[in-house]
C-alpha positions in Angstrom: 36.0 0.8 -8.3 33.6 -1.5 -6.8 33.7 -4.9 -8.2 30.8 -6.1 -9.6 29.9 -8.4 -7.2 31.3 -7.7 -4.1 29.8 -9.1 -0.4 29.9 -6.5 2.5 30.0 -8.0 5.9 28.4 -6.3 8.8 29.7 -8.1 11.7 27.8 -6.8 14.6 24.6 -6.0 14.8 24.1 -5.2 18.4 23.8 -2.1 21.0 24.3 1.0 18.7 26.3 -0.8 15.7 22.7 -2.7 14.9 20.6 -1.0 12.1 17.8 -2.5 9.7 19.4 -3.7 6.1 17.4 -3.1 3.4 18.5 -2.8 -0.5 19.5 0.9 -0.6 19.6 1.7 2.9 22.7 2.4 4.9 24.9 0.1 6.9 25.0 1.2 10.6 28.1 3.7 10.3 28.7 2.8 6.9 27.3 3.8 3.2 25.1 2.4 1.0 26.1 0.0 -0.9 26.9 0.4 -4.7 24.4 -1.6 -6.9 25.5 -5.4 -8.1 27.0 -5.8 -4.3 25.6 -8.6 -1.7 25.3 -7.3 2.1 25.3 -10.3 4.3 24.8 -9.9 7.7 26.8 -12.0 9.9 25.1 -14.0 12.1 22.6 -15.3 9.5 22.3 -19.0 9.6 25.2 -20.8 7.8 27.3 -17.8 8.1 30.3 -16.3 10.3 29.9 -16.5 14.1 28.0 -12.8 15.6 29.4 -10.7 17.9 30.9 -12.6 21.0 28.1 -11.0 22.9 25.8 -11.9 21.5 27.0 -15.4 20.2 24.8 -17.4 22.9 21.7 -15.7 22.5 21.6 -16.4 18.5 22.6 -19.8 18.9 19.7 -20.4 21.0 17.8 -18.0 18.2 18.7 -20.6 15.6 17.9 -23.7 17.6 14.4 -22.3 18.0 14.2 -20.7 14.3 10.4 -20.4 12.7 9.8 -23.8 11.5 8.4 -22.5 7.7 10.8 -21.2 5.0 12.4 -18.7 5.2 11.0 -15.6 4.1 11.8 -12.9 1.9 11.0 -9.7 3.3 13.3 -6.6 2.4 14.3 -5.5 6.0 14.5 -8.5 9.0 17.9 -8.3 9.1 19.9 -11.5 8.4 19.5 -10.5 4.5 21.6 -11.1 1.7 20.8 -9.3 -1.5 22.1 -10.1 -4.7 21.2 -8.4 -8.0 17.5 -9.2 -8.7 16.9 -11.8 -5.7 16.4 -11.5 -2.4 16.9 -14.1 0.0 16.8 -14.2 3.5 17.9 -15.6 7.0 17.0 -14.3 10.5 19.5 -13.5 13.4 18.0 -12.1 16.2 18.2 -7.9 16.7 19.7 -7.0 20.3 17.4 -5.9 22.8 14.4 -8.2 21.1 12.9 -11.3 22.6 13.8 -14.8 21.3 11.8 -17.3 20.4 12.7 -19.0 23.7 11.5 -15.8 25.5 8.4 -16.2 23.8 4.5 -18.2 25.1 4.9 -21.4 23.8 1.7 -22.4 24.0 -0.2 -20.7 21.4 -0.9 -21.7 18.1 1.4 -19.4 15.4 -1.2 -17.2 12.9 -0.3 -18.4 9.4 -0.2 -15.6 7.0 -0.7 -16.6 3.0 0.9 -14.1 0.5 0.1 -14.7 -2.6 2.6 -13.6 -5.3 2.9 -13.9 -9.6 4.7 -12.4 -12.2 4.8 -9.0 -11.9 3.5 -7.9 -8.5 4.1 -5.0 -6.7 7.2 -5.6 -4.1 5.9 -3.1 -1.4 2.9 -4.9 -1.7 4.3 -7.7 -0.7 7.2 -6.9 1.7 5.2 -4.5 3.6 2.6 -7.2 5.1 5.6 -9.5 5.5 7.5 -6.7 7.4 4.6 -5.4 10.2 3.9 -9.3 10.7 7.4 -10.6 11.1 8.1 -7.2 13.3 5.0 -8.0 15.5 6.6 -11.3 16.7 9.6 -9.6 18.1 6.7 -8.0 20.5 5.2 -11.0 21.7 3.2 -12.8 18.6 3.6 -15.9 16.8 3.2 -15.0 13.2 4.3 -17.6 10.5 4.5 -16.5 6.8 4.8 -17.9 3.9 4.8 -16.9 0.1 2.6 -19.0 -2.6 2.6 -18.6 -6.8 -0.1 -20.0 -8.3 2.3 -22.9 -9.9 5.0 -23.1 -7.2 7.5 -21.3 -9.4 9.2 -18.5 -8.2 8.4 -14.7 -9.6 9.9 -11.6 -10.6 8.3 -8.2 -9.5 7.6 -5.2 -11.3 10.7 -3.8 -9.4 12.3 -6.6 -11.3 13.3 -8.3 -8.2 12.9 -11.6 -7.3 10.7 -13.3 -5.1 11.3 -17.1 -3.7 8.0 -18.9 -3.7 7.5 -22.0 -0.9 4.9 -23.2 -2.5 2.0 -24.1 -5.1 -1.3 -22.5 -4.0 -3.1 -25.5 -4.9 -0.8 -27.1 -1.8 -1.8 -24.6 1.0 -4.4 -26.2 1.8 -4.4 -26.2 5.6 -6.1 -22.9 6.6 -4.7 -19.5 7.2 -5.6 -17.1 9.8 -4.9 -14.3 6.7 -4.6 -14.3 3.1 -2.7 -11.3 1.3 -3.9 -10.8 -2.2 -1.0 -7.9 -3.4 -1.4 -5.5 -6.6 0.7 -4.8 -9.7 0.6 -2.3 -12.3 -0.6 -4.9 -15.0 -3.4 -5.1 -12.9 -5.7 -5.1 -16.6 -4.4 -8.5 -17.7 -4.1 -9.6 -14.4 -7.9 -9.8 -14.0 -7.9 -12.1 -17.2 -5.9 -15.1 -15.5 -8.0 -17.5 -14.7 -5.4 -19.2 -13.1 -4.3 -16.6 -11.0 -8.2 -16.0 -9.8 -8.6 -19.8 -9.3 -5.7 -19.6 -6.6 -7.5 -16.4 -5.3 -10.4 -18.3 -5.0 -8.9 -21.5 -3.5 -7.1 -19.5 -0.7 -9.9 -17.0 0.5 -11.8 -20.3 0.9 -9.2 -21.7 3.2 -8.9 -18.1 5.1 -10.2 -16.6 8.7 -9.2 -13.2 6.7 -8.2 -12.0 3.3 -7.0 -8.6 2.3 -5.8 -7.1 -0.6 -3.6 -4.8 -1.7 -4.0 -1.5 -3.6 -5.1 -3.0 -7.1 -5.4 -6.4 -5.6 -8.8 -5.1 -5.0 -9.2 -6.3 -8.3 -8.3 -9.6 -8.2 -10.8 -10.1 -5.4 -13.5 -8.5 -7.5 -12.9 -10.1 -10.8 -13.1 -13.5 -8.3 -16.2 -12.6 -7.3 -15.1 -11.8 -3.6 -16.1 -8.9 -3.4 -19.8 -8.7 -4.9 -22.3 -7.1 -2.3 -19.6 -5.6 -0.5 -17.6 -2.2 0.7 -14.1 -2.0 -0.9 -11.1 0.5 -1.4 -8.2 0.7 -3.8 -5.4 3.2 -5.1 -7.1 6.5 -5.6 -6.1 6.6 -9.2 -8.2 3.1 -9.8 -11.2 4.0 -7.4 -13.4 5.1 -10.3 -12.0 2.0 -12.7 -13.2 -0.6 -10.0 -16.6 1.1 -9.6 -17.3 1.2 -13.2 -15.8 -2.6 -13.9 -17.5 -3.7 -11.0 -21.0 -2.2 -9.9 -21.8 -4.2 -7.5 -19.0 -3.6 -5.5 -19.7 -0.5 -3.6 -16.1 1.8 -3.4 -15.1 3.9 -0.8 -12.8 6.1 -2.6 -11.4 7.9 0.2 -10.9 4.7 2.8 -7.2 4.0 3.4 -9.0 -0.2 4.2 -12.1 -0.9 4.6 -13.4 -4.3 6.5 -16.9 -6.0 5.0 -17.6 -8.9 6.7 -13.8 -11.4 6.5 -12.8 -9.7 3.8 -10.3 -6.2 4.0 -9.4 -4.0 1.2 -6.5 -1.5 1.5 -5.6 2.1 -0.8 -2.4 2.4 -2.3 0.7 0.8 -1.5 1.9 1.6 2.1 -1.2 1.4 3.0 -0.7 -2.2 2.8 1.2 -1.4 6.4 -1.6 0.5 7.9 -3.9 -2.7 6.6 -1.1 -5.3 8.4 -1.2 -3.1 11.9 -5.2 -2.6 12.3 -4.8 -6.9 11.6 -2.2 -7.1 14.2 -4.0 -5.4 16.8 -7.4 -7.7 16.2 -5.1 -10.5 17.2 -2.9 -9.0 19.9 -3.9 -6.2 20.8 -3.1 -2.4 20.6 -0.2 -2.3 22.7 1.5 -4.8 20.1 0.5 -2.3 17.2 1.5 0.4 18.5 5.3 -1.2 19.4 5.0 -2.5 16.0 3.8 0.8 14.3 7.1 2.4 16.8 9.6 0.5 16.1 8.8 0.8 12.1 8.4 4.7 12.3 4.6 4.6 10.8 1.4 6.1 12.1 -0.3 3.4 14.3 -4.0 5.4 12.2 -2.3 7.3 10.1 -4.2 10.9 9.8 -6.4 11.5 6.6 -7.6 9.5 3.9 -7.0 9.1 0.0 -8.4 12.7 -0.7 -5.1 13.8 0.9 -3.6 13.3 -2.7 -5.9 15.5 -4.0 -5.4 17.5 -8.0 -3.4 20.0 -6.1 -1.2 18.0 -4.1 0.2 15.6 -6.9 0.2 18.9 -9.2 3.9 19.9 -10.5 5.3 22.6 -8.0 4.5 25.8 -9.9 8.4 27.7 -9.5 6.3 31.1 -9.8 5.0 32.2 -6.0 2.5 34.3 -8.1 1.0 31.2 -9.6 1.4 28.7 -6.4 -1.2 32.1 -4.9 -3.6 31.0 -7.9 -3.8 27.8 -7.4 -4.0 27.5 -3.9 -7.0 30.2 -3.8 -8.8 27.5 -6.7 -8.3 25.0 -4.4 -9.7 26.8 -1.3 -12.8 28.2 -2.8 -13.9 26.0 -5.6 -17.5 28.1 -5.6 -15.5 31.3 -6.7 -15.3 33.0 -9.6 -11.9 31.6 -11.0 -12.1 32.9 -14.9 -8.7 33.7 -16.8 -8.9 37.1 -16.5 -9.9 37.0 -12.5 -6.5 34.3 -12.2 -4.7 37.1 -14.6 -5.6 39.8 -12.4 -4.7 38.0 -9.2 -1.6 37.0 -10.1 -0.3 40.9 -11.5 0.0 39.4 -15.5 -1.7 39.3 -18.7 -4.3 36.4 -19.4 -1.5 36.1 -22.0 1.4 35.5 -19.9 -1.3 33.8 -17.5 -2.0 31.2 -20.0 1.5 30.5 -20.9 2.5 30.0 -16.6 0.1 26.9 -16.6 1.2 25.3 -20.1 4.8 25.8 -19.2 4.1 25.1 -15.3 1.4 22.7 -15.1 1.1 21.3 -18.2 -2.5 22.3 -18.3 -4.3 25.1 -19.3 -6.1 27.6 -16.4 -9.9 26.4 -17.3 -8.9 22.4 -17.1 -7.0 23.1 -14.1 -9.9 24.6 -12.2 -12.7 21.7 -13.8 -10.2 19.3 -12.3 -9.8 20.8 -8.7 -14.7 21.4 -9.3 -15.2 17.8 -10.0 -13.0 17.1 -7.3 -14.9 18.9 -5.0 -18.0 18.0 -6.5 -17.0 13.8 -5.4 -16.2 14.7 -2.4 -20.2 16.1 -1.7 -21.9 13.5 -3.5 -19.8 11.0 -1.5 -20.5 12.4 1.6 -23.8 14.2 1.6 -27.2 13.7 0.2 -27.2 17.0 -0.7 -29.5 18.2 -4.0 -27.9 18.1 -8.1 -28.4 22.0 -8.0 -26.7 22.3 -3.7 -23.8 20.2 -5.3 -23.6 22.2 -8.6 -23.8 25.9 -6.4 -20.8 24.7 -4.2 -18.6 23.7 -6.2 -18.9 26.5 -9.2 -20.7 24.7 -11.5 -23.4 26.9 -11.2 -26.3 24.7 -12.3 -27.0 20.8 -12.6 -27.2 20.9 -16.4 -22.9 21.9 -16.3 -22.3 19.3 -13.8 -23.9 16.6 -15.6 -22.1 17.7 -18.6 -18.5 17.6 -16.7 -18.6 14.2 -15.0 -19.8 12.7 -18.3 -17.1 14.2 -20.0 -14.0 13.2 -17.4 -15.8 10.6 -16.1 -18.4 8.9 -18.6 -21.2 8.7 -16.0 -23.4 10.8 -14.1 -23.4 13.0 -11.0 -26.0 10.8 -9.8 -24.4 7.0 -10.7 -21.3 8.6 -9.3 -22.7 9.0 -6.1 -24.5 5.5 -6.1 -21.6 3.5 -7.4 -19.3 5.4 -4.9 -21.3 6.5 -1.9 -20.1 4.6 1.5 -23.1 4.2 4.0 -23.4 2.0 7.4 -26.3 -0.1 5.8 -23.0 -1.7 3.8 -22.8 -4.6 5.9 -21.0 -4.3 8.8 -18.3 -2.2 6.7 -16.0 -0.3 8.8 -13.1 2.1 7.6 -10.1 3.6 8.6 
C-alpha cells in the first residue's frame, strides 16, 4: 500500500536514464507515481548529490544559476511535486548547455506571466516550458510569475502556483507579457483589479500575448480595440459579439497585430511561444525547441480542424459513420431523413433512433450544424453573394440561410461576415 505521502528519488539524470518528469508522467524506467506521491529529482539545489559523472557540471550549473526566483513549470527537471502545489528547482539535463556554455554578453529576455485564481494550468506552463527549453539551446530567458496582489494562486486544475511578486511591482520592462485564460472568463472580465494589472503590464511590455480565453481579458482591458485577434474556437463568436470593435480571426492558431499577439485554445499557446522564440533567437533555435518538446514548429491546419464532425461523439455503427461522413463531405447535397435512412439501409424511425442514441441529436439538427459550419467558413473567406453561400451550403435560399444564422448565433450572415472576416487591411495582422 502506498503511503499518503512518499518521496521518490530519481538518483541519476544522465544518459539514457534521463527523462523529463511531470505530474502523471513516468520516471525514467519506473512507473508513474501514485496520487499523493512527491517526486524529487536528486541534484535539485539542497537535495542529495547527482550522479558522480555529472557532479562537477551540476555544481557549475548551480553556481551559474539564474538570478530570478524559481519558476513553476511542470516538467523542467528538478521537480518536487506535492498535492496541490508545484515547487520547481533547476537541474542541468545531461548533454545540454549550461549557463557557463552560453554567451554572457546578452541581456536576458524577461518574460512576465500574469496568473490569477482559476487560471488554466497549461496556459501558464506551456509557454514557460517553451522559453525555458530555449535556454538549453543558447537562449537567455528569465521568467517570473506575478499576480494582481502577489499572492500564490490555485489553478482551475486545483494545482497551486507560486507567485514571485505583485503585478504592481513589475515595473521593469518585459520583453514578453503572457496573459493566460481560465474557464471562468465571464467573471474575470468584470474584475477591475485584474484588468488594471493587465493594462499596467502591457504598458511596460514590448510584446503582450494572450493564451486561449486570455483574449477576453485583453479585450475587456481595451487593448484589442481596432485589432484582429483570435481565441478558442468555442468562444470565438462570443468574443466577436461582446467586443464588436475587435476583428475575430476564428480559424487562426495565433494572430499578431502590432505588439499584441493572441492565440487559440490552450495548447496553441505553445505555437505562439515558439513563434516568439523564432522572433527572438531565429528559426534554428525554435526548431530545436519544437523537436525537443516533440511538437510541431508550425502546426498544420487551423482551428477548423476541430469541426462539428471531429468533435461529435464517435458513432459505433459503421453505417451511421458513413452517413455522417457523407453529410460532412458535401453539405449542399440532399440530406433529408429519408435520404440518410436509404443510404444506411434502415428505416427512418431507426435512423432517428441511431442519431438520438449515438449522437445525442436529431438528423435535421446535425445536418444544420454541418451546413452552418460550411457557411461560416465561406463567409469568413470569400466575397460570395448570400445566394451563392446558401446554394453551396445546402440552405437553398438567402432567407433560409438568414433564419439559420439568427436561430443559432443570434446574428445575420452579413453581420457575421463583418465581425469575423479577417483581411490584409486589418493593421499589420499576421496569421499562423
